[in-house]
ROKE-229887 format. One line per field, with one value per residue (C-alpha): z, y, x; residue in one letter. Coordinates in Angstrom, 1 decimal. Example, Ala and Ser with C-alpha at 12.3 -4.5 7.8 and 13.67 -1.06 7.14 Angstrom:
# ROKE-229887
c3 <- (7.8:7.1)
c2 <- (-4.5:-1.1)
c1 <- (12.3:13.7)
aa <- (A:S)
***
This chain:
# ROKE-229887
c3 <- (101.2:102.4:105.7:103.6:101.5:102.0:101.0:100.3:99.9:99.0:100.3:99.3:97.4:94.1:91.5:93.5:95.4:99.1:101.5:101.6:103.4:102.8:104.5:104.9:105.9:106.7:108.8:109.8:111.2:109.7:109.8:108.5:107.0:107.1:107.4:105.5:104.0:100.6:99.9:97.8:94.1:92.7:91.8:95.2:96.5:100.3:101.1:103.7:103.0:101.9:103.9:102.5:102.7:105.7:106.2:105.4:108.3:110.6:109.6:110.5:113.5:115.6:113.2:113.4:115.2:114.8:112.5:111.4:110.2:107.8:108.4:109.8:106.7:106.5:103.6:105.9:109.4:108.7:108.9:112.2:114.5:112.5:112.6:116.2:117.3:116.1:116.8:119.8:118.5:118.8:116.5:115.7:114.4:114.9:117.7:115.5:113.7:116.9:118.4:115.4:115.8:119.5:118.7:116.1:118.6:121.3:119.0:118.2:121.9:121.5:124.9:124.2:125.4:122.4:122.6:120.8:120.5:119.3:116.8:115.4:111.9:112.0:114.6:114.0:115.6:115.5:115.4:115.1:111.9:110.6:111.2:110.5:109.7:109.6:107.5:107.3:104.1:103.0:102.5:103.1:106.8:109.2:110.7:107.8:107.4:104.9:106.1:105.3:106.1:106.4:106.6:105.9:102.4:101.7:102.3:101.0:101.1:101.5:100.8:102.0:100.5:99.7:97.7:97.6:98.8:99.3:101.3:103.2:105.6:108.6:107.5:107.5:104.0:103.0:104.4:101.4:103.4:105.1:101.9:100.4:103.4:103.0:99.3:100.1:101.8:98.5:98.1:97.0:96.2:96.3:96.9:95.8:95.8:92.3:92.9:90.7:88.2:85.3:86.4:84.5:86.2:90.0:92.5:93.5:97.0:99.6:99.7:96.4:98.1:100.6:98.1:97.0:100.6:101.5:98.5:99.3:103.0:102.1:99.4:100.8:102.0:104.1:105.9:104.5:105.0:104.1:103.7:103.8:105.3:109.1:108.7:106.5:109.5:107.5:105.2:108.2:109.5:106.2:106.5:110.1:109.1:106.2:108.2:111.1:108.7:107.3:110.8:111.1:114.0:113.2:114.3:113.6:112.7:112.5:115.1:113.3:112.6:116.2:117.5:115.1:115.6:119.3:119.0:116.5:118.8:121.9:120.1:118.6:115.0:114.8:116.0:116.8:119.4:121.5:121.2:117.4:117.8:119.0:119.6:116.6:118.4:119.1:115.5:114.2:116.3:115.0:111.9:108.8:107.6:110.8:110.6:109.0:109.5:108.9:108.2:107.1:103.9:101.0:99.3:99.3:101.8:102.5:106.3:106.6:107.5:103.9:102.6:105.0:104.1:100.4:101.2:103.6:106.5:108.7:112.2:113.6:110.6:106.9:103.8:103.0:100.3:100.6:101.9:100.2:100.3:99.6:98.8:99.5:98.2:95.0:94.5:95.4:92.3:92.3:94.4:91.5:91.1:94.8:94.9:91.8:92.9:96.2:94.4:92.3:95.3:97.2:94.2:94.0:97.6:96.8:97.9:96.0:95.6:95.0:94.1:92.6:89.0:89.4:92.0:93.4:96.7:96.7:95.8:95.9:98.7:96.2:94.1:90.3:87.6:88.4:92.0:91.2:89.1:91.9:94.3:91.9:91.4:95.2:96.1:93.1:93.7:92.0:91.7:91.7:92.8:92.1:94.8:95.9:92.7:90.1:87.5:84.9:87.6:88.5:84.9:84.2:87.2:85.7:82.3:84.0:85.6:82.3:80.5:83.1:82.2:84.5:82.9:82.5:84.2:87.3:87.6:88.9:88.3:90.4:91.8:95.4:96.8:94.6:96.6:95.7:96.8:97.1:97.5:97.1:95.6:92.9:92.6:91.7:91.6:93.6:94.3:94.7:97.9:98.3:98.1:97.2:98.8:102.2:102.1:105.2:105.2:108.5:111.3:108.8:107.8:105.0:104.9:101.5:98.7:94.9:94.1:96.5:94.9:91.5:92.8:94.3:91.0:89.1:91.6:91.2:87.4:86.6:89.9:91.2:90.1:92.4:90.9:93.1:91.1:92.7:92.0:93.1:95.1:91.8:90.8:88.1:87.3:89.5:89.4:89.4:91.6:90.4:92.3:91.0:92.5:90.7:87.3:85.4:86.4:87.0:83.9:81.6:83.2:83.0:79.5:80.2:83.3:81.4:78.8:81.5:83.2:80.0:79.5:83.0:82.6:79.6:81.6:84.3:81.7:80.2:83.6:83.6:86.1:87.7:87.7:89.6:87.2:84.2:85.7:86.2:82.6:81.2:83.3:82.5:78.7:78.4:80.3:78.2:75.0:75.9:77.7:77.1:80.9:83.3:86.8:89.7:89.6:92.6:92.0:94.5:93.8:96.2:96.5:97.6)
c2 <- (200.5:197.4:197.4:197.0:194.2:190.5:188.4:184.7:182.7:179.0:177.2:173.7:171.8:173.7:171.7:168.5:166.2:166.7:169.0:171.4:174.7:178.1:181.5:184.2:187.7:190.8:193.9:192.5:189.3:185.8:182.7:179.3:176.7:173.1:171.8:168.6:166.3:164.8:161.2:160.9:160.1:157.1:159.0:160.6:157.9:157.5:160.2:159.4:162.3:166.0:169.1:172.5:175.2:177.1:179.5:182.5:181.4:181.0:184.3:186.0:183.9:187.0:187.7:184.1:183.9:180.2:177.1:175.9:172.3:171.2:167.4:164.7:163.3:163.3:165.7:168.2:167.5:165.6:168.7:169.9:168.3:170.0:173.3:173.2:172.4:176.0:177.8:178.8:179.0:177.5:174.7:174.7:171.6:169.4:166.7:163.8:166.0:167.2:163.7:162.5:165.5:164.7:161.0:162.0:164.3:161.6:159.0:161.3:161.8:165.5:167.0:170.6:171.8:172.5:174.5:172.6:174.2:172.2:173.7:172.3:172.6:175.3:177.4:180.8:182.0:185.4:185.2:188.7:190.2:186.8:185.7:182.0:180.2:176.4:174.2:170.4:168.7:165.1:163.5:160.1:160.9:162.1:165.6:167.5:171.2:173.9:177.5:180.8:183.4:186.9:190.0:193.7:193.0:190.4:186.9:183.9:180.3:177.6:174.3:171.8:168.4:167.7:165.9:166.0:162.5:162.4:159.1:159.1:156.3:158.5:160.1:163.6:165.2:168.4:171.4:173.0:175.5:177.0:177.3:179.1:181.4:182.3:182.9:185.3:187.6:187.9:185.8:187.5:184.3:180.6:178.2:174.9:171.3:170.2:166.7:165.1:168.0:165.6:163.0:163.5:163.2:162.7:160.9:157.8:157.6:155.5:153.2:151.6:149.6:147.9:145.1:144.5:144.1:141.8:139.6:139.3:138.4:136.0:134.1:134.0:130.6:131.7:134.8:138.2:140.8:144.4:147.1:150.7:154.0:154.1:157.5:156.1:155.6:155.4:152.7:150.7:151.0:149.4:146.7:145.9:145.8:143.4:141.2:140.9:140.1:137.2:135.9:136.9:138.5:141.5:142.3:145.4:145.3:148.1:150.8:153.6:151.4:150.3:153.9:155.6:152.9:153.4:157.1:156.9:154.4:156.6:159.7:158.0:158.0:154.2:151.9:148.1:145.5:145.0:141.2:141.4:142.8:140.5:140.9:140.0:137.0:135.6:136.1:134.2:131.2:131.1:129.2:131.2:131.4:133.2:136.0:139.4:141.5:145.2:146.4:149.3:149.5:150.1:152.1:149.2:150.9:148.4:148.9:148.7:145.4:144.8:145.7:143.2:140.5:141.0:140.7:137.8:139.8:140.3:138.9:137.9:136.3:135.6:135.3:131.8:130.1:130.7:134.3:137.0:140.4:143.5:146.9:149.4:152.5:154.2:154.5:158.0:159.6:158.4:155.3:153.1:151.1:150.2:149.2:146.9:145.4:144.5:143.0:140.9:139.6:138.8:136.9:134.9:133.9:132.3:135.0:136.2:139.9:142.3:145.9:148.7:147.8:144.5:145.3:148.5:148.5:152.1:155.4:158.8:161.3:164.2:165.8:165.2:167.7:168.0:168.6:171.3:173.0:172.7:174.3:177.2:177.6:177.6:180.0:182.3:183.7:186.7:184.9:181.3:179.9:176.2:174.4:170.8:169.3:168.9:171.7:169.8:169.3:173.0:174.0:171.7:173.2:176.6:175.4:174.2:177.7:179.5:177.1:178.0:181.7:183.0:185.6:183.9:187.0:186.0:182.6:182.3:179.1:179.8:177.9:177.5:180.7:183.1:185.9:186.7:190.1:191.4:195.2:196.9:193.7:193.5:190.6:191.0:188.5:189.7:188.5:184.9:183.6:180.2:177.4:174.3:171.0:170.3:166.6:164.5:161.6:159.7:162.2:164.8:167.6:169.9:168.6:166.9:169.4:169.1:168.7:165.7:164.2:164.5:162.8:160.0:159.6:159.4:156.9:154.7:155.0:154.4:153.6:155.0:154.7:155.5:156.1:156.3:157.5:156.7:158.7:157.9:160.3:162.1:162.6:159.9:157.5:154.4:152.6:153.1:151.4:151.4:150.3:150.5:149.8:149.6:150.3:147.1:143.7:143.2:141.0:143.5:146.4:144.7:145.9:149.4:149.6:148.5:151.2:153.7:152.9:153.5:156.8:158.0:157.1:159.4:162.1:162.1:162.2:165.3:167.0:169.0:171.9:170.2:166.5:165.6:167.4:165.9:162.4:163.0:164.1:161.2:158.7:160.3:160.5:156.9:155.5:157.4:156.4:152.7:152.4:155.5:155.8:158.6:157.2:159.3:159.5:160.1:160.7:160.7:161.4:160.1:159.7:156.6)
c1 <- (58.8:60.7:58.7:55.5:57.0:56.3:59.2:58.8:62.0:61.8:64.9:63.9:61.2:61.5:63.4:63.3:61.0:61.9:63.7:60.7:61.4:60.0:60.8:58.1:59.4:57.6:58.5:61.9:60.3:60.6:58.5:59.7:57.3:58.5:62.1:62.5:65.1:65.6:66.7:69.9:69.7:71.5:74.7:75.1:77.4:77.8:75.2:72.6:70.3:70.3:69.3:68.2:70.8:69.4:72.3:70.0:67.8:70.8:72.3:68.9:67.9:67.2:64.3:62.9:59.5:58.9:58.8:55.4:55.2:52.4:52.6:54.9:56.6:60.4:60.5:58.8:60.3:63.6:65.9:64.4:67.1:69.9:68.1:67.0:70.6:71.5:68.2:66.2:62.6:59.1:57.9:54.2:52.3:49.3:49.4:50.5:53.1:54.7:54.6:56.6:59.0:59.5:60.1:62.7:64.5:64.5:65.9:68.8:69.3:68.6:69.4:68.3:64.9:62.7:59.4:56.6:53.2:50.2:47.8:44.6:43.0:40.4:42.3:43.9:47.2:48.9:52.7:54.2:52.9:51.7:48.1:47.9:44.7:45.1:42.8:42.8:44.0:43.9:47.3:48.9:49.4:46.7:46.5:48.0:47.2:47.5:48.0:46.5:49.3:47.9:50.2:49.5:50.9:48.2:47.0:49.0:47.8:50.4:48.7:51.3:50.9:47.3:44.6:40.8:39.8:36.0:36.1:39.4:40.2:40.1:36.8:38.3:38.2:40.0:38.3:36.6:34.7:37.7:39.6:36.5:36.3:40.0:39.4:36.5:39.1:41.0:44.2:47.3:49.3:48.9:51.8:50.5:51.7:52.9:54.1:51.3:51.0:51.7:49.1:45.8:42.4:41.9:44.1:42.1:40.7:42.6:39.6:40.4:43.1:40.7:39.6:43.2:44.4:41.5:42.2:45.9:45.3:42.6:44.5:48.0:48.9:51.9:53.0:52.1:54.8:53.8:56.4:55.3:56.3:55.9:54.2:51.4:49.2:45.9:47.5:48.5:44.9:43.8:46.4:45.3:41.6:42.3:44.6:42.1:39.3:41.4:42.0:45.6:47.6:49.7:53.3:55.3:59.0:61.5:62.2:60.4:57.4:57.0:57.5:55.0:52.3:52.6:52.3:49.3:47.5:48.0:46.8:43.7:44.8:45.1:42.3:42.6:41.9:45.1:44.5:45.1:48.7:51.4:55.2:57.4:58.9:55.4:54.4:57.4:56.5:52.9:51.6:52.5:48.9:47.9:50.5:50.9:54.1:54.2:57.7:59.8:61.8:59.3:62.0:64.5:66.8:69.6:69.5:65.7:63.9:62.9:66.3:67.9:65.4:66.2:70.0:69.6:71.1:68.1:68.9:65.5:63.8:64.4:62.3:61.1:59.1:55.4:55.9:53.8:55.6:53.6:55.3:52.6:54.4:55.6:59.4:60.6:62.3:65.8:65.0:63.7:66.9:67.0:63.3:63.4:66.7:65.1:62.1:64.4:66.3:63.1:61.7:65.0:64.5:61.2:58.8:55.8:56.1:53.2:53.8:51.9:52.6:50.7:48.0:46.3:48.1:49.2:47.7:49.4:48.9:49.1:46.4:46.4:45.6:41.9:42.6:45.1:42.4:39.9:42.3:42.8:39.1:38.5:41.3:41.1:44.6:46.1:49.4:50.4:53.8:54.0:56.0:57.0:58.3:61.0:61.2:59.0:56.3:56.3:56.1:53.2:51.4:52.0:50.7:47.5:47.0:47.6:45.2:42.6:42.9:45.7:48.0:51.5:53.0:51.0:52.6:56.1:58.1:61.3:64.2:65.3:66.8:64.9:63.4:59.8:58.6:55.0:54.6:51.2:49.8:52.4:54.9:58.6:61.4:64.3:67.9:68.9:70.4:72.1:69.5:71.5:72.2:73.8:74.9:74.8:77.3:77.4:78.0:79.3:77.0:78.0:81.6:80.9:80.6:79.8:83.5:83.7:80.6:82.2:85.3:83.2:81.4:84.7:86.1:83.0:83.1:86.8:88.6:91.9:95.6:98.5:101.9:105.0:108.1:111.4:114.6:118.1:120.3:121.3:117.7:117.9:115.1:115.2:111.9:108.1:105.5:101.9:98.8:95.3:91.9:88.6:90.3:90.9:92.2:95.9:96.5:94.9:96.9:100.3:101.1:99.9:102.1:105.2:104.6:104.0:107.3:109.1:107.4:108.1:111.8:111.9:110.0:112.6:115.4:113.9:114.1:110.9:110.5:107.4:108.2:105.0:102.8:104.6:104.3:100.5:100.0:101.9:100.0:96.6:97.3:98.6:95.6:93.1:94.9:94.8:91.5:89.4:89.0:89.7:90.5:91.5:95.3:97.6:101.3:104.1:107.8:110.4:114.1:116.0)
aa <- (X:X:X:X:X:X:X:X:X:X:X:X:X:X:X:X:X:X:X:X:X:X:X:X:X:X:X:X:X:X:X:X:X:X:X:X:X:X:X:X:X:X:X:X:X:X:X:X:X:X:X:X:X:X:X:X:X:X:X:X:X:X:X:X:X:X:X:X:X:X:X:X:X:X:X:X:X:X:X:X:X:X:X:X:X:X:X:X:X:X:X:X:X:X:X:X:X:X:X:X:X:X:X:X:X:X:X:X:X:X:X:X:X:X:X:X:X:X:X:X:X:X:X:X:X:X:X:X:X:X:X:X:X:X:X:X:X:X:X:X:X:X:X:X:X:X:X:X:X:X:X:X:X:X:X:X:X:X:X:X:X:X:X:X:X:X:X:X:X:X:X:X:X:X:X:X:X:X:X:X:X:X:X:X:X:X:X:X:X:X:X:X:X:X:X:X:X:X:X:X:X:X:X:X:X:X:X:X:X:X:X:X:X:X:X:X:X:X:X:X:X:X:X:X:X:X:X:X:X:X:X:X:X:X:X:X:X:X:X:X:X:X:X:X:X:X:X:X:X:X:X:X:X:X:X:X:X:X:X:X:X:X:X:X:X:X:X:X:X:X:X:X:X:X:X:X:X:X:X:X:X:X:X:X:X:X:X:X:X:X:X:X:X:X:X:X:X:X:X:X:X:X:X:X:X:X:X:X:X:X:X:X:X:X:X:X:X:X:X:X:X:X:X:X:X:X:X:X:X:X:X:X:X:X:X:X:X:X:X:X:X:X:X:X:X:X:X:X:X:X:X:X:X:X:X:X:X:X:X:X:X:X:X:X:X:X:X:X:X:X:X:X:X:X:X:X:X:X:X:X:X:X:X:X:X:X:X:X:X:X:X:X:X:X:X:X:X:X:X:X:X:X:X:X:X:X:X:X:X:X:X:X:X:X:X:X:X:X:X:X:X:X:X:X:X:X:X:X:X:X:X:X:X:X:X:X:X:X:X:X:X:X:X:X:X:X:X:X:X:X:X:X:X:X:X:X:X:X:X:X:X:X:X:X:X:X:X:X:X:X:X:X:X:X:X:X:X:X:X:X:X:X:X:X:X:X:X:X:X:X:X:X:X:X:X:X:X:X:X:X:X:X:X:X:X:X:X:X:X:X:X:X:X:X:X:X:X:X:X:X:X:X:X:X:X:X:X:X:X:X:X:X:X:X:X:X:X:X:X:X:X:X:X:X)
***
């Protein structure tokens, strides 16, 4: 029976926006779709990014036939260097996707040979028991694909990130006909993007931004600095077209922006006259009204070009009065504070800042409710598994399907790690395997766990207090040294420390069995009584 069962195991992307990764298993063979990262939330102090827990894949790497990537965004390719360091397998993707993967590996000085196999939308590929049919989907990066995954247990459609844009910038709409052809075979299950499940109507076409960009470039008196994701190649094409129309030269700033634009130009996804692109140093010496800069940092990341401009720490150029700064993106959930803090700092430096709340200079790359309905109508799946979204997004997608007439028992809203089994056309939820967070902090991967994160949060909230209790040679109380950081200022703490020293003298006099524990409890209790705070407390007991 197990040999006739298709197992689908989401390891990322369910319950969060990011770190998308899904396992498909049949007949003792395994295929992985996507391997992305997630950006940290505001309370994840010190964390650079988050990986899916791929231990199940690593434990079964002898079964793995390959990794298929739907498109080149970080939340779908960002975990690949970490995985490929421990796996020997082939990575499949479109030309642009694999070029971005290769660039990422090169920048990390990845010295292991990796097998990359290019696929094209419209092609079919047999990998073990999995027959893959790739179909083009519109998204905010060119060359994205959805996948029809056919096994003896049935056909599953994995949409990847998608929307139905009838007039995309690259002229390549989502492939309705291929989706309909797959549907005609009978679709067992649909795994469909849920990111915009709460947005009513249709996601606007990318073309709605053209007039806004043209107006900005035409009316700006000084430099125009546009911050966007390097991977939004179609968006950069619109920026270039508007800048050239206004008589401006364009320069790219930021390592990833320069790299990706070079790749996109070479592969034919970006089109411009070479005379309209100038090096950054040349742009900085030109009259401001003739210049447009395209930079990284639309999420307010402190180390990005825009983040350093906001903080006044960028080495090659700074913000000046008369600059118009455009943030052509939407804050990723959890990044709102960083983005608006950067906006405030840029405004304080004299720049005019334009962002999506005040001008239509960004549209989503994900389908809204009407597009999710259209996908369901086209595919006609027996079962729906909403993916790519926080729990409330997945649930709203499920509600849409039920409102369209699907039986609630045929819609599965699950969490990462939940095994979904299909046997003889029937769906069953199986065991749950680990599907949590793997934190990346500097060069450390997985050496920060949830307990460490709780400690960091406590340290950031209430600081730390260090108590060194000194005893004489006869174990009698001698003195106490107290040092605090991030707790309260020294003047306010003076009275508390005097009271604490008196209490600790009495603690020593009572001769408890565990003096260190008794000292800790007395310190914690007094601090909470006096301040209502709970700092991290360290206690040392020493003899003279």
